[in-house]
TORNU-391047 format. One record per atom (N, C-alpha, C): y, x, z; residue number from 1; residue in one letter; atom name. Coordinates in steps of 0.2 Angstrom, whole numbers, plus 5000, padded with zeros to 4 digits. Each point is the difference from the previous one (the first is absolute). Last residue first. Example, Ala and Ser with C-alpha at 12.3 -4.5 7.8 and 13.67 -1.06 7.14 Angstrom:
4989;5064;5035;2;S;N $
5006;5004;5001;2;S;CA $
5005;4996;5003;2;S;C $
4972;5002;5000;1;A;N $
5006;4996;5000;1;A;CA $
5006;5004;5000;1;A;C $
//
This chain:
4864;4971;5317;106;L;N $
4997;5006;5000;106;L;CA $
4997;5003;4994;106;L;C $
5020;4982;5011;105;K;N $
4995;5001;4994;105;K;CA $
4998;5007;5000;105;K;C $
5008;4982;5020;104;L;N $
5001;5007;4997;104;L;CA $
4995;5001;4994;104;L;C $
5014;4977;5012;103;S;N $
4994;5004;4998;103;S;CA $
5001;5007;4997;103;S;C $
5012;4977;5014;102;I;N $
5001;5007;4998;102;I;CA $
4993;5002;4998;102;I;C $
5014;4975;5002;101;R;N $
4993;5004;5001;101;R;CA $
5001;5006;4997;101;R;C $
5019;4983;5012;100;V;N $
4997;5003;4994;100;V;CA $
4993;5003;5002;100;V;C $
5021;4981;5009;99;W;N $
4994;5003;5001;99;W;CA $
4997;5003;4994;99;W;C $
5027;4999;5004;98;T;N $
4994;4995;4999;98;T;CA $
4994;5004;5002;98;T;C $
5028;5002;4995;97;R;N $
4996;5002;5005;97;R;CA $
4994;4995;5000;97;R;C $
5014;5006;4977;96;R;N $
5000;4996;5006;96;R;CA $
4995;5003;5005;96;R;C $
5004;5008;4977;95;G;N $
5005;5002;5005;95;G;CA $
5001;4996;5006;95;G;C $
4985;5000;4979;94;C;N $
5005;4995;5001;94;C;CA $
5006;5002;5005;94;C;C $
4983;5017;4993;93;A;N $
5001;4996;4994;93;A;CA $
5006;4995;5001;93;A;C $
4991;5014;5018;92;P;N $
5004;5004;4995;92;P;CA $
5002;4996;4994;92;P;C $
4996;4990;5026;91;C;N $
4997;5001;4993;91;C;CA $
5004;5004;4996;91;C;C $
4999;5001;5027;90;R;N $
5004;4998;4994;90;R;CA $
4997;5002;4994;90;R;C $
4986;4994;5023;89;M;N $
5005;5005;4998;89;M;CA $
5004;4997;4994;89;M;C $
4977;4996;5016;88;W;N $
5007;4996;5000;88;W;CA $
5005;5006;4998;88;W;C $
4971;4998;4997;87;S;N $
5006;5004;5002;87;S;CA $
5007;4996;4998;87;S;C $
4976;4992;4996;86;P;N $
5001;5002;5007;86;P;CA $
5006;5004;5002;86;P;C $
4987;4982;4983;85;H;N $
5006;5005;4999;85;H;CA $
5002;5002;5007;85;H;C $
4979;4989;5000;84;G;N $
5002;5000;4993;84;G;CA $
5006;5005;4998;84;G;C $
4992;4996;5024;83;R;N $
4995;5003;4995;83;R;CA $
5003;5001;4993;83;R;C $
5009;4999;5026;82;K;N $
5002;4997;4994;82;K;CA $
4996;5003;4995;82;K;C $
4996;5007;5022;81;I;N $
5002;4993;5001;81;I;CA $
5001;4997;4993;81;I;C $
4994;5023;5001;80;L;N $
4995;4996;5004;80;L;CA $
5002;4993;5001;80;L;C $
5014;5016;4989;79;P;N $
4994;4999;4996;79;P;CA $
4995;4996;5004;79;P;C $
5027;5005;5001;78;L;N $
4995;4996;5004;78;L;CA $
4993;4999;4996;78;L;C $
5026;5014;5000;77;H;N $
4993;5000;4997;77;H;CA $
4996;4996;5005;77;H;C $
5028;5004;4993;76;L;N $
4995;4998;5005;76;L;CA $
4993;4999;4997;76;L;C $
5025;5015;4995;75;S;N $
4995;4995;4998;75;S;CA $
4996;4998;5006;75;S;C $
5023;5016;4991;74;P;N $
4996;4997;5005;74;P;CA $
4996;4994;4997;74;P;C $
4996;5017;4988;73;L;N $
5005;5001;5006;73;L;CA $
5006;4995;4999;73;L;C $
4983;5002;4983;72;A;N $
4997;4998;5006;72;A;CA $
5004;5001;5006;72;A;C $
5007;5007;4978;71;A;N $
5000;4993;5000;71;A;CA $
4997;4997;5007;71;A;C $
5001;5024;4996;70;R;N $
5006;4997;5001;70;R;CA $
5000;4992;5000;70;R;C $
4980;5011;4996;69;V;N $
5002;5002;5007;69;V;CA $
5007;4997;5001;69;V;C $
4991;4998;4978;68;A;N $
4997;4996;5005;68;A;CA $
5002;5001;5007;68;A;C $
5008;5014;4984;67;Q;N $
5003;4994;4999;67;Q;CA $
4997;4995;5004;67;Q;C $
4991;5021;5000;66;M;N $
5006;5000;5003;66;M;CA $
5004;4994;4999;66;M;C $
4979;5002;4989;65;V;N $
4999;5001;5007;65;V;CA $
5007;4999;5004;65;V;C $
4999;4988;4977;64;L;N $
4998;5006;5002;64;L;CA $
5000;5001;5007;64;L;C $
4997;4976;4987;63;L;N $
5005;5005;5003;63;L;CA $
4997;5006;5001;63;L;C $
4998;4974;4987;62;V;N $
4997;5007;5001;62;V;CA $
5005;5005;5002;62;V;C $
4998;4972;5001;61;S;N $
5004;5005;4999;61;S;CA $
4996;5007;5001;61;S;C $
4997;4971;4994;60;R;N $
4997;5007;5002;60;R;CA $
5004;5005;4999;60;R;C $
5004;4972;5004;59;Q;N $
5001;5006;4996;59;Q;CA $
4996;5006;5003;59;Q;C $
5004;4977;5008;58;R;N $
4994;5001;4997;58;R;CA $
5000;5006;4995;58;R;C $
5017;4989;5016;57;C;N $
5001;5000;4993;57;C;CA $
4994;5002;4996;57;C;C $
4998;4997;5024;56;S;N $
5004;4995;4998;56;S;CA $
5002;5000;4992;56;S;C $
4985;5015;5013;55;S;N $
4998;4994;5000;55;S;CA $
5004;4994;4998;55;S;C $
4997;5027;4991;54;C;N $
5004;4995;5004;54;C;CA $
4997;4994;5001;54;C;C $
4990;5025;4996;53;E;N $
5000;4994;4997;53;E;CA $
5003;4995;5005;53;E;C $
4998;5028;4994;52;L;N $
5002;4995;5005;52;L;CA $
5000;4993;4996;52;L;C $
4989;5027;4998;51;V;N $
5001;4993;4997;51;V;CA $
5002;4995;5005;51;V;C $
5000;5029;4998;50;F;N $
4999;4994;5004;50;F;CA $
5002;4994;4995;50;F;C $
4990;5026;4994;49;S;N $
5005;4996;5000;49;S;CA $
4999;4994;5004;49;S;C $
4984;5018;4993;48;G;N $
5005;5002;5006;48;G;CA $
5006;4996;5000;48;G;C $
4988;4999;4977;47;P;N $
4997;5002;5006;47;P;CA $
5005;5003;5005;47;P;C $
5009;4983;4982;46;A;N $
4998;5006;5000;46;A;CA $
4996;5002;5007;46;A;C $
5002;4975;4988;45;P;N $
5004;5005;5004;45;P;CA $
4996;5007;5000;45;P;C $
4999;4982;4979;44;Q;N $
4997;5002;5006;44;Q;CA $
5004;5005;5004;44;Q;C $
5010;4981;4983;43;P;N $
4998;5007;5001;43;P;CA $
4996;5001;5006;43;P;C $
5001;4975;4990;42;D;N $
5004;5005;5004;42;D;CA $
4997;5007;5000;42;D;C $
4998;4982;4979;41;S;N $
4997;5002;5006;41;S;CA $
5005;5004;5004;41;S;C $
5003;4992;4977;40;T;N $
5003;4996;5005;40;T;CA $
4997;5001;5007;40;T;C $
5005;5014;4975;39;S;N $
4995;4998;5005;39;S;CA $
5003;4996;5005;39;S;C $
5010;5011;4980;38;F;N $
4998;4993;5000;38;F;CA $
4995;4998;5005;38;F;C $
5008;5023;4998;37;L;N $
5006;4996;4999;37;L;CA $
4999;4993;5000;37;L;C $
4982;5015;5002;36;A;N $
5004;5001;5006;36;A;CA $
5006;4996;4999;36;A;C $
4985;5001;4982;35;R;N $
4997;4997;5006;35;R;CA $
5005;5000;5006;35;R;C $
5007;5011;4981;34;R;N $
5000;4993;4999;34;R;CA $
4997;4996;5006;34;R;C $
4998;5024;5000;33;G;N $
5007;4998;5001;33;G;CA $
5001;4992;4999;33;G;C $
4979;5010;4996;32;D;N $
5002;5000;5007;32;D;CA $
5007;4998;5001;32;D;C $
4993;5002;4978;31;A;N $
4996;4994;5003;31;A;CA $
5002;5000;5007;31;A;C $
5007;5016;4982;30;G;N $
5005;4995;5003;30;G;CA $
4996;4994;5004;30;G;C $
4989;5018;4988;29;T;N $
5004;5003;5004;29;T;CA $
5005;4995;5004;29;T;C $
4982;4994;4984;28;G;N $
4998;5002;5007;28;G;CA $
5005;5003;5004;28;G;C $
5002;5001;4973;27;R;N $
4996;4996;5004;27;R;CA $
4998;5003;5007;27;R;C $
5019;5000;4979;26;I;N $
4997;5005;5005;26;I;CA $
4996;4995;5004;26;I;C $
5006;4995;4974;25;P;N $
5001;4999;5007;25;P;CA $
4997;5004;5004;25;P;C $
5010;5006;4975;24;T;N $
4993;4998;5004;24;T;CA $
5002;4999;5007;24;T;C $
5014;5000;4975;23;V;N $
5000;5000;5007;23;V;CA $
4993;4998;5003;23;V;C $
5006;5013;4976;22;P;N $
4998;4994;5003;22;P;CA $
5000;5001;5008;22;P;C $
5017;5014;4983;21;S;N $
4993;5000;5003;21;S;CA $
4998;4993;5003;21;S;C $
5019;5011;4981;20;V;N $
4998;4995;5005;20;V;CA $
4993;5001;5002;20;V;C $
5010;5014;4984;19;A;N $
5002;5002;5007;19;A;CA $
4998;4994;5005;19;A;C $
4997;5000;4975;18;D;N $
4995;5004;5004;18;D;CA $
5002;5002;5007;18;D;C $
5015;4987;4985;17;P;N $
4994;4996;5002;17;P;CA $
4994;5004;5003;17;P;C $
5026;5004;5005;16;S;N $
4996;5001;4994;16;S;CA $
4993;4997;5001;16;S;C $
5024;4992;5011;15;R;N $
4994;5004;5001;15;R;CA $
4997;5001;4993;15;R;C $
5027;4997;5005;14;P;N $
4994;4996;4998;14;P;CA $
4994;5005;5001;14;P;C $
5022;5003;5015;13;R;N $
4998;5002;4993;13;R;CA $
4993;4996;4999;13;R;C $
5022;4995;5016;12;V;N $
4993;5000;5000;12;V;CA $
4998;5002;4993;12;V;C $
5022;4995;5006;11;R;N $
4998;5006;5002;11;R;CA $
4993;5002;5000;11;R;C $
5021;4984;4990;10;D;N $
4993;5000;5000;10;D;CA $
4998;5007;5002;10;D;C $
5022;4992;4996;9;F;N $
4998;4999;5007;9;F;CA $
4992;5001;5000;9;F;C $
5013;5001;4980;8;S;N $
5002;5005;5004;8;S;CA $
4998;5000;5007;8;S;C $
4985;4990;4979;7;S;N $
5006;4999;5004;7;S;CA $
5002;5006;5004;7;S;C $
4986;5002;4977;6;R;N $
5000;4999;5007;6;R;CA $
5006;4999;5003;6;R;C $
4998;5006;4977;5;R;N $
4997;4993;5001;5;R;CA $
5000;4998;5007;5;R;C $
5008;5021;4993;4;S;N $
5005;4995;4998;4;S;CA $
4997;4993;5001;4;S;C $
4987;5020;5004;3;E;N $
5005;4999;5005;3;E;CA $
5005;4995;4998;3;E;C $
4975;4999;4991;2;S;N $
5006;5004;4999;2;S;CA $
5005;4999;5006;2;S;C $
4972;4998;4999;1;M;N $
5006;4996;5000;1;M;CA $
5006;5005;5000;1;M;C $
//
């Protein structure tokens, strides 16, 4: 194509027929990313972390050791009297003082 026929704003050169290569899809590399992006299940907590389940908002919060210690001060733990949610403390999810269940992920 000559310079006189091309527009002055046309910056893309036409491709030659031998320069075009067929596009082949890459298989398997994006499957984990799509699964993570579109999955609805909750991620599993890491070993050594604490899981707090609130009795009022029913949310599960995963806390590291130091975060759990800070959240547990001040609190009240009655495991022998109150079986389901034995700890009275502030829920990290809703921010209210309520009964929570604490479990350690090993």
